N, C-alpha and C positions, 0 to 999 in steps of 0.2 A: 159312551163319549164323555170325556171329562168336561165338567162345567167350567166356563171361563169366569164365573163369579168369584170375587176375591174371598180368600179364606178368612174365617172369623179371627179377629184380632188385628187384621190389617188396618192401620190407622189412616185417618184422613190425610191426604197428601201422598199416600203411597202410590207408586207408579209401577206398571208391569215391567219386568225385565227378564231376560232369558238367563237361565242357569246352565249354561253350556249348550252344546248342540243337541237338538232333538227334544228339548224340554219346553213345554208350552204351558201358558197360564200361571206361571209362578210369579209371586209378588214379593217386593221388598220395600221398606221405608226409605225415603230419601233422607240421608243424614245431613243435618245442618252444622256447618263448621262454625263454632262460636267465634265472634269477633272480639278481640281483646279490647277492653275498655281503656280509653286514653286517660292518662293522668294529667290534669290541667297544670299541675306544678311542673311536670316535665316538658309539656309542650309550650308553656308560656314563660319558662325560666330564662329571661333575657340576660341574666348574669353570666350565662355560659357563652355568650357571644364575645368575640374579641373586642377590646375597648373601642377600636375605630368603628366597628359596626354598631355597637351599642350607642355611641355618640350620634351616628347617623339616624338611628331609630328615634332617639330622644329629641333630636332636632325637629321632628315632626309634631311633637307634643306641644300644646299651647303653653305659653310662659306661666300662666297662673297655675296650671296643673304641675308644671315642673317645680315651681317654688313651694307650693303648698303640699304636694303629695310625693312626687318622685324624690325630692330631696330627703324625705324621711324614711326611705326604704332601707338604706344601709349606709355605712360609711363610704363605701366605694361610689354609690350613686350621689351622695352629698358632695363628694370631691368633684365629680363630673359637673354637677349643677353649679357649684361654686366657682368652677374654672372658667377660663376664657374661651377655650376651643369650642365648646358647645354653643355659646351665644354668638360667636363669630360665624358659625355655620348657620344659625338662625338668620342673622343679618344677610348672609350671602345668598339666601333664597330670593331676595329682591334683586332681580337682574336689570332693573331699569337704570337709567343714567343717574338718577338721584340716589338709588339704592347702592350703586357702586361707589359713588362719591362718599356716602355715609360710611360704608364699610372701610374705605381707605382712611377716612378721618378717624374712625373708631380705633383702628389698628395703631394709628400714629399716637393717639393720646391716652391709651389705656395705661393705668398705673401698673407698676411691677406686681406680678402675682404674689400673693401672700396667703399662707394657710389659714391665718386668723381673720381674713377679710374676704368675703365673697366678691366675685367680679361685679363691678357696678353695671355691666351690661344686662344683668338679670332684671334689676329694677327698671332700667331704661326700656327694655323690651316689654316689660309688664305694663308700664304706665304710658308708653308711647308719647313722650312729651313734644317731639319735634313736629312742627307744622299744624298744631292744633291750638285752640284758644285756652290759655292757662288761667284766664279770669273765670272765677266761679259766679254763677247767676248773673250773666252780663246784661240781661234785659228785664230783670225784675220778675221773672217767671216764678221765683221762689220768694217773693216779697223782698224784704231788705236783708235776707240771710246772706252771710259771708261779707257784708260790708260794715265798715265802721262809719256811722253817720252822725252828723251834727245838724240838728234841725234849726232852721231859721224861719221866722214868720209862722205859718201853719205847718211847716215841716215837709218831709218827703211823703209822697204816696206813689202807688203804681197804677197806671191806667193803660188802656189799649192805645196803640198808635192811631193817629188820625190819618196817616198816610203810610203805606208799607215802606220798610227800610230794607234795602237789598241785603240778602245773605244773613239776616238776623235769625237766630234759632227760635225766637218767639217774637211775635208782633205786639210786645208790651214795652213800656218804658217807665223810667223813674221821672217824676214830675216835681219841680221845685215851687217855692212860694214867693211872697213879696220881699222877703229878706234873703240874704245869701244862705243857701243850703249847701253843705259840704258832705262829700262821701269819698271813702278811701278803702282800698284793698291792697294788701301787701302779698306778693306772690313769692313763695319760698321755692327757688329753682331746684335746689337739691331734693326737696320733698317731692317735687314733680317728676324726679327720675333723672335729672341732669347731674352728672358728676363733675367735681371741681376741675379736673384736667381737661374735660371737654369744654367747659365754660372758659377756661384760660387759654385754649388752644389757638384762638384767632380764627377758627374755622366756622364759627356761628355768629349770627346777628339776631337782634331782637327788634321785631316790628310791632309798633303799637298803633292802635286806631280807636276812635270814639265818634259816635254820632250824636248830634244835638240839634234841636229844632224848637219850634214855637207853635202855639195855637194861632190860628188865623186872626183872632180878635185881640191878641196881646203880644207885644214884643218881649224880648228876653235878653239877658246877658249870660255869658258862659266863660269859664276858665278851665284850663287843664294843666296839670303838673305831673310829669312822670320822672322818677328818679331811679337810678341804678345804684344799689347799695352793696357794701361788702358785708362780711359776716358780723361786723360790729355795728351795722346800720350807718356807717359813714357814707356820705354821698360821693360816688365816683364819676357820675355823669348825670345830666338831666336835660329834659326838654319841656318847654312851657309854651302855651298858646293862649292868647287873649284876643280872640277874633272881635271884629266890630259887632255891636249888638244887632239882632234881627229886629226889624221895625214891625210895628203893628200893621195888620192887613197884609199878611205874608203868604197866604195860600198854604198854610200848614207845612212850611218848608222844613226840610232836614238837611244838615250839612255834615260833612265828614272832616275830621282832623286826623292826620296820620304822620308817622315819623318812623325812620329806621335807624337804630343804633348799630352802626358798623364799627369795626376796629375797637371792639369792646376791651376795656382795660382789664388787666388781671385782677382777680379778686371779687368780681361781681357774683353775688349769691342771692340777692333779692331784687324785685322790681316793685316800687311803690307807685301805685296808680291812684290819682286823686283829681277830682273835679268839683266845680261849684256851679251854681246857677241861681237865677232869680228873674222875676218879671220886671218889666219897665213901667207898668201901669200902677204898681203898688196896690193891687186889688186883693182883698181878703180871699182866701181859698188857694187854689193851685193853678195858677196861670203862667208860671215861670218856665224856665228852660226844661225841655224834655230830653233826657239823655238815655241812650240805649246802645246795645251791641258793642260794648267796650271790649277791647281785645289786647292781649299780650301774646305774641307768637314768636317762639324761638325757631330759627330755621338755619339750615346750612347756607353759608355764604354763596352767593351766585357767581361771584368772580373768582 
């Protein structure tokens, strides 16, 4: 009787198989069909896509990656990233009422396309200037950084709030002294991502706000001046507030001053935000007005 033991040389993985009728105990190796290796360049070559599909794919890429990386791939990709169609697709992804309003406004006030000038929507989408505070370091969380200051008396310092201020990104504040202390910041609206045609469209407004308060044991005075400036720093509009002083023994009160610039005149490119404070007791140290959570917010007009 023939042995069913595999013949010498039969490799691991060999399986028995019949070699025709009446043949028993014969072995053969299972052949492995080689899998062709995939070429990453071929599988990921997006340049082979039709332009409309490539635009759709790129519209899912974050704006920073589009501008810093995708734009450098080749001339064709640079043309797409610099063009209007891609960024309008990015804006169209926001299907909320506010998103649809913004898309309509952007279509209406985009400048004519030019090969030597990228579409301003790229920087707009990257920086996201609408609806956020454009004032840097609004609560003193970075000391006096980004502010032009004029020290009066013992000058400005930063302290913790004695009472929480609603919505503030940091519960710290700038504190004044016994003589008027002045502080100013100028917001460059174009640098923040807002292009001239959008600012001149009549479709946006500028809301400003400031919080000021006092120590319980010392009264204080406060003033605010906000100016809208053109490219040459000429004043096109302004808002000022000189509230009544806060009296001594005030329970650490905080008050808010706010205003909305609507019907903005053509040519606005900067917002100058400036405020002053001092105490009413004229004590050495820092017992004056406590200012915090200053804000400049550009938003689409509600009406």
